C-alpha positions as a printed NumPy array, in Angstrom:
array([[102.721,  70.874,  95.443],
       [105.48 ,  72.483,  97.697],
       [103.764,  76.414,  99.308],
       [104.283,  79.247,  97.282],
       [106.46 ,  81.581,  99.921],
       [107.326,  85.583,  98.279],
       [109.423,  87.877, 100.654],
       [110.784,  90.928, 100.335],
       [111.185,  94.432, 101.247],
       [108.06 ,  96.9  ,  99.589],
       [110.285,  98.839,  98.036],
       [114.361,  99.083,  96.459],
       [115.84 , 101.362,  99.478],
       [119.438, 100.137,  99.038],
       [122.228,  97.428,  98.785],
       [122.463,  96.917, 102.424],
       [118.885,  96.181, 102.76 ],
       [118.824,  93.532,  99.659],
       [122.056,  92.205, 100.69 ],
       [120.896,  91.164, 104.545],
       [116.919,  90.108, 103.09 ],
       [118.7  ,  88.662, 100.845],
       [120.386,  86.432, 102.932],
       [118.109,  85.731, 105.364],
       [115.789,  83.848, 102.511],
       [118.984,  81.757, 101.214],
       [119.591,  80.636, 104.854],
       [115.298,  80.221, 104.858],
       [115.206,  78.106, 101.934],
       [117.999,  76.256, 102.195],
       [116.611,  74.835, 106.701],
       [113.588,  73.926, 104.919],
       [113.929,  73.134, 101.502],
       [111.812,  75.441,  99.722],
       [112.446,  78.007,  96.633],
       [111.228,  81.676,  98.674],
       [110.563,  84.45 ,  96.154],
       [113.157,  87.321,  96.254],
       [110.519,  90.42 ,  96.259],
       [111.613,  93.882,  95.112],
       [109.758,  97.278,  93.376],
       [111.814,  99.616,  91.537],
       [109.809, 102.523,  91.546],
       [106.725, 102.547,  93.604],
       [104.266, 104.448,  90.987],
       [100.695, 104.57 ,  93.458],
       [102.404, 106.356,  97.142],
       [ 99.649, 108.034,  99.025],
       [101.758, 111.26 ,  98.551],
       [103.279, 112.728,  95.327],
       [106.265, 113.674,  98.016],
       [106.895, 110.259,  98.88 ],
       [109.157, 107.502,  98.457],
       [109.676, 105.774,  94.546],
       [112.461, 103.267,  94.454],
       [115.57 , 103.555,  92.597],
       [113.497, 103.433,  88.736],
       [113.552, 100.782,  86.498],
       [117.135, 100.879,  84.967],
       [119.543, 100.975,  88.452],
       [116.069,  98.642,  90.232],
       [116.529,  95.713,  87.418],
       [120.278,  96.209,  87.916],
       [120.236,  95.87 ,  91.331],
       [117.138,  92.724,  91.848],
       [119.791,  90.951,  88.909],
       [122.967,  91.447,  91.078],
       [120.834,  89.463,  93.603],
       [119.609,  87.385,  91.536],
       [123.021,  86.142,  90.347],
       [124.868,  86.757,  94.443],
       [122.246,  84.661,  95.792],
       [120.342,  82.581,  93.489],
       [117.3  ,  83.818,  94.224],
       [114.173,  84.436,  92.046],
       [112.603,  87.217,  91.717],
       [109.558,  89.233,  91.576],
       [108.909,  92.457,  90.181],
       [105.36 ,  94.83 ,  90.185],
       [105.223,  96.727,  85.927],
       [103.089,  99.431,  86.097],
       [103.224, 100.016,  82.403],
       [103.619,  97.671,  79.175],
       [106.216,  99.531,  78.214],
       [108.45 ,  98.006,  81.774],
       [106.788,  94.029,  80.873],
       [110.316,  92.949,  78.559],
       [112.795,  94.845,  80.236],
       [112.058,  93.709,  83.363],
       [111.349,  89.991,  82.193],
       [115.098,  90.09 ,  81.364],
       [116.081,  90.209,  85.012],
       [112.433,  88.705,  87.03 ],
       [111.306,  85.029,  86.775],
       [107.805,  86.243,  88.039],
       [106.037,  89.693,  86.967],
       [103.513,  91.345,  89.611],
       [100.622,  93.461,  88.383],
       [ 98.867,  95.859,  90.827],
       [ 95.413,  95.091,  92.037],
       [ 94.899,  98.824,  91.727],
       [ 96.077,  97.72 ,  87.439],
       [ 94.185,  94.479,  87.623],
       [ 92.089,  95.31 ,  84.915],
       [ 94.484,  96.468,  82.513],
       [ 94.589,  95.133,  79.573],
       [ 97.357,  96.526,  78.063],
       [ 99.391,  95.653,  80.517],
       [ 98.421,  92.333,  81.426],
       [ 99.249,  91.269,  77.672],
       [102.305,  92.973,  77.789],
       [103.45 ,  90.309,  81.183],
       [101.463,  87.718,  79.782],
       [103.639,  87.645,  76.533],
       [107.323,  88.218,  78.095],
       [106.183,  84.098,  79.09 ],
       [106.74 ,  85.021,  82.826],
       [104.128,  83.599,  85.337],
       [102.621,  86.442,  86.21 ],
       [101.001,  87.136,  89.327],
       [ 98.225,  89.444,  89.455],
       [ 96.853,  91.281,  92.595],
       [ 93.012,  91.135,  92.996],
       [ 91.682,  94.582,  93.437],
       [ 90.518,  95.958,  96.504],
       [ 87.484,  97.187,  94.364],
       [ 86.498,  93.364,  92.988],
       [ 85.235,  89.991,  94.443],
       [ 87.712,  86.53 ,  94.026],
       [ 84.965,  85.923,  91.517],
       [ 85.128,  88.883,  88.816],
       [ 89.527,  87.952,  88.921],
       [ 88.332,  85.586,  86.367],
       [ 88.669,  87.7  ,  83.477],
       [ 92.884,  89.195,  84.297],
       [ 92.944,  85.53 ,  84.231],
       [ 91.554,  84.859,  80.495],
       [ 93.14 ,  87.815,  79.227],
       [ 96.657,  86.626,  80.3  ],
       [ 95.567,  82.972,  78.912],
       [ 93.731,  84.292,  75.945],
       [ 97.139,  86.271,  74.753],
       [ 99.093,  83.389,  74.883],
       [100.571,  82.416,  78.765],
       [ 99.025,  79.695,  81.254],
       [101.437,  80.72 ,  83.695],
       [ 99.279,  83.181,  85.935],
       [ 98.656,  83.381,  89.721],
       [ 95.836,  85.047,  91.619],
       [ 96.522,  87.086,  94.55 ],
       [ 94.002,  88.398,  97.797],
       [ 95.302,  91.477,  99.505],
       [ 91.588,  92.763, 100.806],
       [ 88.998,  94.8  ,  99.925],
       [ 88.818,  98.356, 100.806],
       [ 85.476, 100.389, 101.529],
       [ 86.877, 103.687, 101.976],
       [ 87.995, 104.939, 106.568],
       [ 91.14 , 104.278, 105.834],
       [ 90.787, 100.722, 106.46 ],
       [ 90.557,  96.929, 104.757],
       [ 88.519,  94.384, 105.339],
       [ 89.061,  90.384, 104.089],
       [ 86.985,  88.333, 103.026],
       [ 89.27 ,  84.402, 102.919],
       [ 85.785,  82.782, 100.616],
       [ 87.518,  84.899,  97.275],
       [ 90.833,  82.228,  96.895],
       [ 88.636,  79.372,  97.823],
       [ 86.618,  81.888,  94.102],
       [ 90.088,  81.978,  92.542],
       [ 91.61 ,  79.138,  92.885],
       [ 89.165,  77.803,  90.425],
       [ 90.504,  79.864,  87.648],
       [ 94.6  ,  78.75 ,  88.763],
       [ 95.817,  76.13 ,  90.499],
       [ 98.342,  79.081,  92.604],
       [ 96.352,  81.927,  95.384],
       [ 98.661,  83.405,  97.141],
       [ 97.628,  85.608, 100.638],
       [ 99.611,  89.151, 100.295],
       [ 99.079,  88.811, 104.29 ],
       [101.145,  92.487, 104.832],
       [ 99.531,  94.881, 102.595],
       [ 96.198,  92.653, 103.752],
       [ 97.273,  94.567, 107.217],
       [ 97.683,  98.308, 105.901],
       [ 95.53 , 101.433, 106.732],
       [ 95.959, 103.208, 103.073],
       [ 96.628, 107.306, 103.94 ],
       [ 96.361, 106.555, 107.506],
       [ 99.25 , 108.033, 108.714],
       [ 99.415, 111.561, 107.344],
       [100.251, 111.108, 103.737],
       [101.852, 107.98 , 104.068],
       [ 99.569, 104.332, 104.869],
       [ 99.803, 103.312, 107.902],
       [ 99.255,  99.078, 109.48 ],
       [ 98.833,  96.257, 111.622],
       [101.722,  93.42 , 111.451],
       [100.998,  91.583, 114.739],
       [ 98.477,  90.906, 112.368],
       [ 99.66 ,  88.936, 109.809],
       [100.087,  85.707, 111.044],
       [ 97.389,  85.19 , 111.04 ],
       [ 96.558,  86.385, 108.479],
       [ 98.301,  84.323, 107.063],
       [ 96.871,  80.828, 109.346],
       [ 93.101,  82.004, 108.271],
       [ 94.239,  81.348, 104.738],
       [ 95.313,  78.956, 104.34 ],
       [ 92.402,  77.233, 106.17 ],
       [ 90.439,  78.377, 103.325],
       [ 92.579,  76.726, 100.608],
       [ 95.731,  79.735,  99.476],
       [ 98.764,  77.714,  98.353],
       [101.12 ,  80.623,  98.563],
       [102.088,  83.583, 101.37 ],
       [103.346,  87.808, 100.187],
       [105.705,  88.236, 103.158],
       [107.166,  91.582, 102.68 ],
       [109.9  ,  92.173, 105.299],
       [112.958,  94.564, 106.499],
       [115.729,  94.557, 108.64 ],
       [113.548,  97.938, 110.225],
       [110.551,  97.818, 109.3  ],
       [110.387, 101.283, 111.994],
       [112.701, 102.979, 109.213],
       [111.238, 101.698, 106.098],
       [111.068, 103.783, 103.531],
       [106.838, 102.412, 102.028],
       [105.005, 100.125, 103.897],
       [106.707, 100.669, 106.905],
       [103.935,  99.43 , 109.793],
       [102.864,  96.008, 107.666],
       [106.313,  94.865, 106.629],
       [107.343,  91.83 , 109.304],
       [110.52 ,  92.664, 110.287],
       [113.178,  89.745, 109.06 ],
       [114.226,  88.161, 111.835],
       [110.546,  87.001, 111.844],
       [110.055,  85.274, 109.107],
       [111.747,  81.977, 110.025],
       [108.795,  81.113, 112.146],
       [106.499,  81.828, 110.753],
       [106.944,  79.823, 107.51 ],
       [108.167,  77.111, 109.489],
       [104.951,  77.533, 111.671],
       [103.096,  77.673, 107.878],
       [104.64 ,  74.071, 107.117]])
């Protein structure tokens, strides 16, 4: 089985940013004969501050993601935050992602499952890997066996995250695909004056450590210029660095 790669800007900012990222992913896919899934969110409903940029919203965001999918031939992943978003998002997205804070929301999981699309559930920052058997069960008992799990660290307050890589091995008991979110795991939540900080220099090490513990998927938020990104800039990779990191993992 080839590893799963997911990459893209945190939130939909503009057509220009989406196209720059898509062009690079197409090059990487061709170069390495892989299938990087394009990721971006139409709405970031869990930003630190009410003043933070959230994205273009469901209708416009899905239109923009649909155009990327059609123009570049990339599979698409996006987050959903409420159960009513599952059906319209599934008309465009190949993978529906459940945000970590919402991974125990039964109605959300069931709605995502009923679309028949792949459901990628991010492990909550307050759960262990073993706890994730229950979200998986909710999806499967709703009639969908296409479920992935993603590790993204644990939080204990104090604006930082810690990663216990044993969670990856634990989650492999429940699904064949366990992904390491290499960029969100280096966040410093709320540590940048009303927004999230981060340490992108640790992203490659996170990826390789996860591989050693059995991860077979990697999630990277990337941006042409993270310093100007409207969400998660400090922990996003520079787009120019993605090729070399994927090469090292392959």
